C-alpha positions in Angstrom: 0.0 0.0 0.2 2.9 2.6 0.9 5.3 1.5 -2.0 3.3 3.2 -4.9 3.1 6.4 -2.8 6.9 6.4 -2.5 7.4 5.2 -6.1 5.4 8.8 -6.8 8.3 11.0 -4.8 11.4 9.2 -6.5 13.0 8.5 -3.4 16.6 8.3 -5.1 16.0 11.6 -6.5 15.2 13.0 -3.6 18.4 12.1 -2.3 20.5 13.9 -4.6 18.2 17.0 -3.8 19.5 16.6 -0.4 23.1 16.7 -1.6 22.3 20.1 -3.2 21.3 21.7 0.0 24.5 20.6 1.5 26.7 21.5 -1.3 24.8 25.3 -0.7 25.8 25.3 2.7 29.4 24.1 2.1 29.4 27.0 -0.7 28.2 29.6 1.9 30.6 28.2 4.7 28.0 27.3 6.8 28.9 26.3 10.4 26.9 22.6 10.9 25.2 22.7 14.3 25.2 26.4 14.6 21.5 26.5 13.9 18.6 24.0 12.7 19.8 23.0 8.9 17.4 20.2 9.2 14.6 22.4 8.0 16.2 23.3 4.8 16.6 19.5 4.1 13.2 19.0 5.0 12.4 21.6 3.0 13.9 20.2 0.0 12.7 16.6 0.7 9.1 18.5 0.2 9.8 20.6 -2.8 11.3 17.9 -4.8 9.2 15.2 -3.6 5.8 17.4 -4.2 7.0 18.6 -7.4 7.4 15.0 -9.1 4.2 13.7 -7.5 2.4 16.6 -9.4 4.4 16.0 -12.6 2.6 12.5 -12.4 -0.8 14.0 -11.4 -0.7 16.3 -14.9 0.5 13.3 -16.6 -1.9 10.8 -15.6 -4.0 10.6 -18.9 -0.8 10.7 -21.1 1.0 8.0 -18.5 -2.3 5.8 -19.4 -1.1 5.3 -22.7 2.8 5.7 -22.5 3.5 4.2 -19.3 0.6 2.3 -17.7 2.2 0.3 -15.1 2.8 4.0 -13.1 1.0 4.3 -9.5 -1.5 6.4 -11.1 -2.7 5.0 -14.4 -2.3 1.5 -12.9 -4.9 2.5 -10.2 -2.4 1.9 -7.1 -2.8 5.6 -6.2 -6.0 7.4 -6.6 -5.6 10.9 -8.9 -7.1 12.9 -6.2 -4.9 11.2 -3.5 -1.8 12.0 -5.4 -2.7 15.4 -5.9 -3.4 16.1 -2.1 -0.1 14.2 -1.8 2.0 16.3 -4.3 0.4 19.6 -2.8 1.0 18.8 0.8 4.4 18.1 0.1 5.1 21.5 -1.6 3.5 23.3 1.3 5.6 21.5 3.9 8.7 22.2 1.9 8.0 25.9 1.9 6.6 26.1 5.5 10.2 24.2 6.5 12.0 26.8 4.9 10.2 29.5 6.2 11.1 28.2 10.0 14.7 28.4 9.1 14.7 32.0 7.8 12.3 34.4 5.8 14.5 34.3 3.0 14.8 30.7 2.8 11.1 30.6 2.9 10.7 33.0 -0.4 13.4 31.1 -2.6 11.4 27.5 -1.2 7.8 29.3 -2.6 9.7 30.2 -6.0 11.1 26.6 -6.5 7.5 25.3 -5.5 5.6 27.6 -8.3 8.4 27.0 -10.7 7.6 23.1 -10.1 4.0 23.3 -10.9 4.9 25.8 -13.9 7.0 22.8 -15.4 4.6 20.1 -14.4 1.6 22.0 -15.8 3.0 23.9 -19.1 6.6 24.1 -19.6 7.9 20.5 -19.9 5.9 20.7 -23.3 8.6 23.0 -24.8 11.7 21.7 -26.0 13.3 25.3 -24.4 11.0 26.4 -21.5 11.2 22.8 -20.1 14.7 22.2 -19.7 15.2 26.1 -18.9 12.1 25.9 -15.8 13.4 22.6 -14.6 17.2 23.9 -14.7 15.8 26.8 -12.6 14.1 24.7 -10.2 17.7 23.1 -9.3 19.2 25.9 -9.6 16.8 27.5 -6.6 17.6 24.3 -4.6 21.0 25.1 -4.5 20.1 29.0 -3.7 18.3 27.4 -0.9 21.2 25.6 0.7 23.5 28.9 0.3 20.6 30.9 1.8 21.7 29.4 5.3 24.2 32.0 5.3 22.2 35.2 3.8 25.3 37.2 3.0 26.6 34.4 0.7 23.8 34.6 -1.6 25.4 38.1 -3.0 28.6 36.6 -3.4 28.0 32.7 -4.7 24.5 33.0 -5.9 25.5 33.0 -9.4 26.9 29.4 -9.3 23.0 28.5 -9.4 23.7 28.9 -13.0 25.8 25.8 -13.1 22.9 23.1 -11.8 20.5 25.2 -14.3 22.8 24.3 -17.5 23.4 20.7 -15.8 19.5 19.9 -15.4 18.6 21.7 -18.4 20.9 19.3 -20.4 19.2 16.0 -18.4 15.5 17.5 -19.2 16.7 18.0 -22.9 17.7 14.4 -23.3 14.7 13.0 -21.1 12.3 14.5 -23.6 13.2 11.7 -26.1 12.9 9.0 -23.3 9.8 7.1 -24.4 10.3 7.2 -28.4 14.0 7.4 -28.8 16.4 10.6 -29.3 17.9 13.0 -31.5 21.5 13.3 -31.5 21.5 17.3 -31.5 20.0 16.8 -28.2 22.8 14.7 -26.8 25.3 17.0 -28.3 24.0 19.9 -26.6 23.8 18.3 -23.5 27.4 17.2 -23.9 28.3 20.5 -24.2 26.6 21.8 -21.1 28.0 19.0 -19.3 31.5 20.3 -20.4 30.7 23.7 -19.4 29.8 22.7 -16.1 32.9 20.9 -15.4 35.0 23.8 -16.5 33.2 26.2 -14.3 33.5 23.9 -11.1 37.2 23.5 -11.8 37.9 27.0 -12.4 35.7 28.2 -9.1 38.0 25.1 -7.1 41.2 26.5 -8.6 40.2 29.8 -7.5 39.3 28.6 -3.8 42.9 26.9 -3.9 41.0 23.5 -4.0 41.8 22.9 -7.7 43.9 19.6 -7.6 41.5 17.4 -5.4 38.2 18.7 -6.7 39.8 17.6 -10.3 39.4 14.0 -8.9 35.6 14.6 -8.4 34.9 16.3 -11.7 36.6 13.6 -13.7 34.7 10.8 -11.7 31.5 12.8 -12.4 32.3 13.2 -16.0 33.0 9.8 -16.5 29.8 8.6 -14.8 27.7 10.8 -17.1 29.8 10.6 -20.5 29.7 6.8 -20.6 25.9 6.2 -20.7 26.0 9.4 -22.9 28.2 8.2 -25.1 26.0 4.9 -25.7 23.0 7.0 -26.2 25.0 8.8 -29.0 26.0 5.5 -30.7 22.2 4.3 -30.6 19.7 6.9 -29.4 16.9 4.4 -28.6 14.6 5.1 -25.4 16.3 2.7 -23.3 19.8 4.2 -24.0 18.4 7.5 -23.4 16.9 6.6 -20.3 20.1 5.4 -18.9 21.9 8.5 -19.7 19.1 10.3 -18.0 19.4 7.8 -14.8 23.3 8.4 -14.7 22.9 12.5 -15.3 20.7 12.3 -11.7 22.2 10.3 -9.5 25.9 11.7 -10.3 24.4 15.0 -9.0 25.8 13.7 -5.6 29.4 13.3 -7.0 28.8 16.6 -8.5 27.6 18.5 -5.3 30.4 16.7 -3.4 32.8 18.4 -5.8 31.2 21.5 -4.8 32.1 20.7 -1.1 35.5 20.1 -2.1 35.9 23.1 -4.3 35.1 24.9 -1.1 37.2 22.9 1.3 34.7 21.3 3.0 35.8 17.5 3.3 33.8 16.3 6.0 30.5 17.4 4.1 32.2 16.5 0.8 32.4 12.6 2.5 29.1 13.1 3.7 27.6 13.8 0.5 29.5 11.0 -1.2 28.1 8.4 1.0 24.3 9.5 0.3 25.6 8.2 -3.5 25.3 4.3 -2.4 22.1 5.1 -0.7 20.7 6.9 -3.9 21.8 4.0 -6.2 20.2 1.4 -3.9 16.6 3.1 -4.1 17.1 3.4 -7.6 17.2 -0.3 -7.9 13.8 -0.4 -5.9 11.9 2.9 -7.4 12.1 4.5 -10.9 14.4 7.5 -11.2 12.5 9.0 -14.3 
C-alpha cells in the first residue's frame, strides 16, 4: 500500500536534492550544528517530492497510454490522493524553509511555483521545459546557500551551473519514451563540459583545484559513458540510462562543490549518499 506512494516521490532523486542543500551550505561556509539546518533538508524533501508527484498527476492521461504501469494510471494511487499528497509536500517544503528563515522561505516558494509551472505547462516546450526544470534545481542550490544569507550576493551566480546541468538532463529526457535525437545529445554534452569547466575554475580560485578535479573527472566519467552509448544508438532505453546517470551523479557533482570550497567532512557525507541513492534507484524508478 505504501510503496506506490513512495514510487511517486522518486526517493533516489530526493537524495540528490538533499545533496544540493548540503553543497549550498558548504559553498556558503555554513557552520553545521550552529542552527537547525535540518529545516532546509526537510524543505527540499517536500519541494522535490511534491514536484515529481504533481508531475505524475498532470501526466496521468498520457501515462495511461505510454506508461500504464505507473502508480496513478495503474490504479494503485487514486488521482485525487496523489494531487493532495503532491500539494501537501510542496506546502511542507515552503513552511519548513520559512521556519529556517524568511529568505529561505521566499526561495522555497519560488521553487514550488516553478515546479508547478514545469509540471503543468513548461515541460511541453523543448526550450522552456529544460530551462524551468534547471531553475528549480538552481533554486534548490540557492536554498542551501541561503543558510548564510550574505553568501547569496557573492555565490548566488553558481545557481547557473545546476540550471545548465539539469537543463541538459531534461533536454535528453524529452526523448526517453520514443528515442532520441543526436542533436539533443550534442547540446547536453556541451552543457556538461561547461559545468565541469566552471567547477574546476572555481575550485582553482578557492585553492582546491587538484582534489576537486578528482571528483569532477569521476562525475564526467559517470555521465559520459551512458551518454556516449546513447550517441551510438539513441533508442529509448539508452536515453533512459543517460538520464538516470545524470540524475544520480548529481551527488558527485555536489561533493565536488564541497571540496572546491574546502569542506572535506561535508564532501564525504555527500558522497556517502551515493550508494543510498543507487540502492533506492534499484527499487524505485528515477525517471
